[in-house]
C-alpha positions as CSV (number, residue, x, y, z in Angstrom):
1,M,-23.6,-9.5,-20.5
2,E,-21.6,-7.8,-23.2
3,H,-21.9,-4.4,-21.5
4,K,-20.6,-5.9,-18.3
5,L,-17.6,-7.5,-19.9
6,A,-16.8,-4.2,-21.5
7,L,-16.6,-2.7,-18.1
8,I,-14.0,-5.1,-16.9
9,H,-10.7,-3.2,-17.1
10,Q,-7.5,-4.6,-18.6
11,E,-5.8,-5.2,-15.2
12,D,-6.7,-6.4,-11.7
13,E,-9.5,-3.9,-11.0
14,S,-8.6,-3.6,-7.3
15,L,-5.3,-2.0,-8.2
16,L,-6.2,-0.4,-11.5
17,K,-9.2,1.5,-10.0
18,C,-6.9,3.1,-7.5
19,C,-4.2,4.0,-10.1
20,R,-7.0,5.5,-12.2
21,N,-8.1,7.6,-9.3
22,T,-4.6,8.7,-8.4
23,K,-2.8,8.9,-11.8
24,G,-0.6,12.0,-11.7
25,R,-0.3,12.0,-7.9
26,C,2.2,9.1,-7.9
27,G,3.6,9.8,-11.3
28,R,2.9,6.3,-12.5
29,N,1.7,5.7,-16.0
30,V,-0.9,3.0,-16.0
31,T,-0.9,0.7,-19.0
32,K,-3.8,-1.6,-19.7
33,P,-2.7,-4.7,-21.5
34,L,-5.4,-6.3,-23.5
35,F,-7.0,-9.5,-22.3
36,Q,-6.7,-12.3,-24.8
37,S,-9.8,-14.3,-23.8
38,L,-13.2,-14.1,-22.3
39,S,-11.9,-16.4,-19.5
40,D,-9.5,-13.6,-18.4
41,Q,-12.3,-11.1,-18.3
42,V,-14.6,-13.4,-16.3
43,F,-11.7,-14.3,-13.9
44,F,-10.8,-10.7,-13.1
45,Y,-14.5,-9.7,-12.8
46,L,-15.3,-12.5,-10.3
47,K,-11.9,-12.1,-8.5
48,E,-12.7,-8.5,-7.8
49,R,-16.2,-9.3,-6.5
50,I,-14.9,-12.0,-4.2
51,I,-12.1,-9.9,-2.8
52,N,-14.5,-7.0,-2.1
53,N,-17.0,-9.3,-0.5
54,E,-19.6,-8.6,-3.1
55,M,-19.7,-12.4,-3.3
56,V,-19.7,-13.4,0.3
57,P,-17.9,-16.4,1.8
58,G,-19.9,-19.6,1.5
59,S,-22.2,-18.3,-1.3
60,I,-23.0,-20.7,-4.1
61,I,-21.6,-19.9,-7.6
62,S,-23.7,-21.2,-10.5
63,I,-21.9,-21.6,-13.8
64,E,-25.3,-21.7,-15.6
65,K,-26.3,-18.4,-14.1
66,L,-22.9,-16.8,-14.9
67,T,-23.0,-18.0,-18.5
68,S,-26.5,-16.6,-18.8
69,E,-25.5,-13.3,-17.2
70,F,-22.4,-13.0,-19.3
71,G,-24.0,-14.2,-22.5
72,I,-21.1,-16.6,-23.2
73,S,-20.5,-20.4,-23.3
74,N,-19.6,-22.5,-20.3
75,T,-16.0,-23.0,-21.2
76,P,-14.5,-19.6,-20.3
77,V,-16.5,-19.5,-17.1
78,R,-15.3,-22.9,-16.1
79,E,-11.7,-21.9,-16.9
80,A,-12.1,-18.8,-14.8
81,I,-13.5,-20.9,-11.9
82,V,-10.5,-23.2,-12.0
83,R,-8.1,-20.3,-11.8
84,L,-10.0,-18.8,-8.9
85,A,-9.8,-22.2,-7.1
86,G,-6.0,-22.1,-7.6
87,L,-6.0,-18.9,-5.6
88,D,-8.2,-20.5,-3.0
89,L,-10.9,-17.9,-3.7
90,V,-13.5,-20.5,-4.6
91,T,-14.0,-24.1,-3.5
92,I,-15.0,-26.9,-5.9
93,H,-16.8,-29.6,-3.9
94,R,-17.0,-33.3,-4.6
95,N,-20.7,-32.9,-5.5
96,K,-19.5,-30.4,-8.1
97,N,-21.0,-27.5,-6.2
98,I,-18.9,-24.3,-6.3
99,T,-18.8,-21.9,-3.4
100,V,-16.9,-18.8,-2.5
101,S,-14.1,-20.0,-0.1
102,M,-14.7,-19.4,3.6
103,M,-12.6,-17.0,5.7
104,T,-11.7,-18.9,8.9
105,R,-9.6,-17.5,11.7
106,E,-7.1,-20.4,11.3
107,K,-6.8,-19.8,7.5
108,I,-6.2,-16.1,8.0
109,L,-3.5,-16.6,10.6
110,D,-1.8,-19.2,8.4
111,I,-1.8,-16.7,5.5
112,L,-0.4,-13.9,7.6
113,E,2.4,-16.1,9.1
114,M,3.4,-17.4,5.6
115,R,3.5,-13.9,4.2
116,R,5.7,-12.7,7.1
117,L,8.1,-15.6,6.7
118,L,8.5,-15.1,2.9
119,E,8.5,-11.3,2.8
120,T,11.1,-10.9,5.6
121,Y,13.3,-13.3,3.6
122,G,12.7,-11.3,0.4
123,S,13.3,-8.0,2.1
124,R,17.0,-8.9,2.5
125,T,17.3,-9.2,-1.2
126,A,15.4,-5.9,-1.8
127,A,17.8,-4.1,0.5
128,L,20.7,-4.8,-1.9
129,S,18.9,-4.3,-5.2
130,I,16.2,-1.7,-4.9
131,T,17.1,1.6,-6.6
132,D,17.2,5.1,-5.2
133,G,14.5,6.0,-7.8
134,E,12.2,3.3,-6.5
135,I,12.6,4.5,-3.0
136,C,11.9,8.1,-3.9
137,S,8.8,7.1,-5.8
138,L,7.5,5.2,-2.8
139,E,8.3,8.1,-0.5
140,N,6.2,10.4,-2.8
141,I,3.3,7.9,-2.5
142,L,3.6,7.9,1.3
143,D,3.6,11.7,1.3
144,T,0.3,11.6,-0.6
145,V,-1.2,9.1,1.9
146,L,-0.3,11.4,4.8
147,A,-1.9,14.3,3.0
148,N,-5.1,12.3,2.5
149,P,-5.3,9.8,5.4
150,T,-9.0,9.2,4.9
151,D,-8.6,8.1,1.3
152,F,-8.7,4.3,1.9
153,E,-8.3,3.4,-1.8
154,Y,-5.1,5.4,-2.1
155,Y,-3.8,4.0,1.2
156,K,-4.5,0.5,-0.2
157,F,-2.6,1.4,-3.4
158,S,0.4,2.6,-1.3
159,D,0.5,-0.6,0.7
160,L,0.4,-2.7,-2.5
161,E,3.1,-0.6,-4.1
162,L,5.5,-1.0,-1.2
163,H,5.1,-4.7,-0.7
164,E,5.3,-5.3,-4.5
165,A,8.5,-3.3,-4.6
166,I,10.0,-5.8,-2.2
167,T,8.5,-8.8,-3.9
168,K,9.8,-8.0,-7.4
169,H,13.4,-8.0,-6.1
170,I,13.2,-11.6,-4.9
171,K,15.2,-13.8,-7.3
172,N,13.5,-17.0,-6.3
173,R,10.5,-17.1,-8.7
174,E,8.6,-19.6,-6.6
175,I,8.7,-17.4,-3.5
176,Q,7.8,-14.4,-5.7
177,A,4.8,-16.2,-7.1
178,S,3.7,-17.4,-3.7
179,L,3.9,-13.8,-2.3
180,K,1.8,-12.5,-5.2
181,N,-0.9,-15.1,-4.5
182,L,-0.7,-14.3,-0.8
183,S,-1.1,-10.6,-1.5
184,V,-4.5,-11.4,-3.1
185,Y,-5.6,-13.2,0.0
186,S,-4.2,-10.5,2.2
187,L,-6.3,-7.9,0.3
188,R,-9.4,-10.1,0.8
189,I,-8.7,-10.3,4.5
190,R,-8.6,-6.5,4.7
191,Y,-11.9,-6.1,2.9
192,Y,-13.4,-8.9,5.0
193,A,-12.5,-7.2,8.2
194,R,-14.0,-3.9,6.9
195,F,-17.1,-5.6,5.6
196,Y,-18.0,-7.8,8.6
197,G,-16.4,-6.0,11.5
198,E,-17.4,-2.8,13.1
199,E,-16.0,0.2,11.3
200,N,-12.7,1.1,12.9
201,P,-13.4,4.4,14.8
202,N,-9.7,5.3,14.5
203,L,-9.2,4.5,10.8
204,E,-7.4,7.7,10.1
205,E,-5.0,7.2,13.0
206,S,-4.4,3.6,11.8
207,V,-3.6,4.7,8.3
208,I,-1.1,7.3,9.7
209,A,0.5,4.7,12.0
210,I,0.8,2.1,9.2
211,T,2.3,4.7,6.9
212,S,4.8,5.5,9.6
213,E,5.8,1.8,9.6
214,H,6.1,1.9,5.8
215,R,8.4,5.0,6.2
216,S,10.6,3.0,8.6
217,I,10.9,0.3,6.0
218,L,12.0,2.9,3.4
219,D,14.5,4.4,5.8
220,A,16.0,1.0,6.4
221,L,16.1,0.3,2.6
222,R,18.1,3.5,2.2
223,T,20.8,2.0,4.5
224,R,21.2,-1.0,2.2
225,D,21.6,-3.1,5.3
226,P,19.7,-6.4,5.0
227,D,19.4,-6.8,8.8
228,S,17.9,-3.4,9.3
229,V,15.4,-3.9,6.5
230,E,14.4,-7.4,7.7
231,K,13.9,-5.9,11.2
232,A,11.6,-3.1,9.9
233,V,9.6,-5.4,7.7
234,T,9.2,-8.0,10.5
235,A,8.0,-5.3,13.0
236,H,5.5,-4.0,10.4
237,L,4.0,-7.4,9.6
238,L,3.8,-8.4,13.2
239,N,1.8,-5.2,13.9
240,A,-0.3,-6.0,10.9
241,E,-1.1,-9.4,12.4
242,K,-2.1,-7.7,15.7
243,R,-4.4,-5.3,13.8
244,T,-6.0,-8.2,11.9
245,L,-6.6,-10.2,15.1
246,S,-8.2,-7.2,16.7
247,A,-10.5,-6.9,13.6
248,L,-11.3,-10.6,13.8
249,D,-12.2,-10.2,17.5
250,R,-14.6,-7.4,16.6
251,I,-16.2,-9.6,13.9
252,E,-16.7,-12.5,16.3
253,K,-18.2,-10.2,19.0
254,K,-20.5,-8.7,16.4
255,K,-21.7,-12.1,15.1
256,T,-22.2,-13.3,18.7
257,A,-24.3,-10.3,19.5
258,E,-26.4,-10.8,16.3
259,S,-27.0,-14.5,17.1
260,I,-28.3,-13.5,20.6
261,T,-30.7,-11.0,19.3
262,T,-32.1,-13.3,16.6
């Protein structure tokens, strides 16, 4: 497994991959801090596979198979599993079985609601502390999205950058940490919808519409008015919830149709 571990990049692969593909377009220099342990490498490797639905919800995770595949001892794998459980990406059962956490409609709605409550709160702080340089950088990223609306990876990157720009200005570290964890689950929801649902026939239109919402947030940030920023962020997140519900409905219809034919 040494060759596999060597391929695990020194940052969250979901973001690093996009930055690697877009370096120069957003003007961001990507640094790759070295991992200090095998546990880190296993954690990020499994985290990426779960988020991207390469490891599907409900599938069993065998520590023995992973240690054999990676060519390492049980300890770093177990440490990685505990960290994944902390993010609710895996479930450790009483019988000691380990599975990829399920994606239920109730759980998804809870995550979206909590994200909206925390991020709208944080947006008020960002309105007063974000710099003109940060806003300009985000605007350049959005321009690139609109020039390439079919590039889902870059769109995903732009979405992460905007919401992280708001999160990092939150002074309450507990709220900041909660939002960072929620962003992981939000990304998993997005891939889940794309993986299990019918492909959105209007994906390009959706990207353009969402980017327009992002632009409205930046316009509000330029005013330095907390009320305006909170209003723009709230509208965007409510629309995101509607889009997610629509995707979940498509998934349920698809599963129902498949169960009828089998």
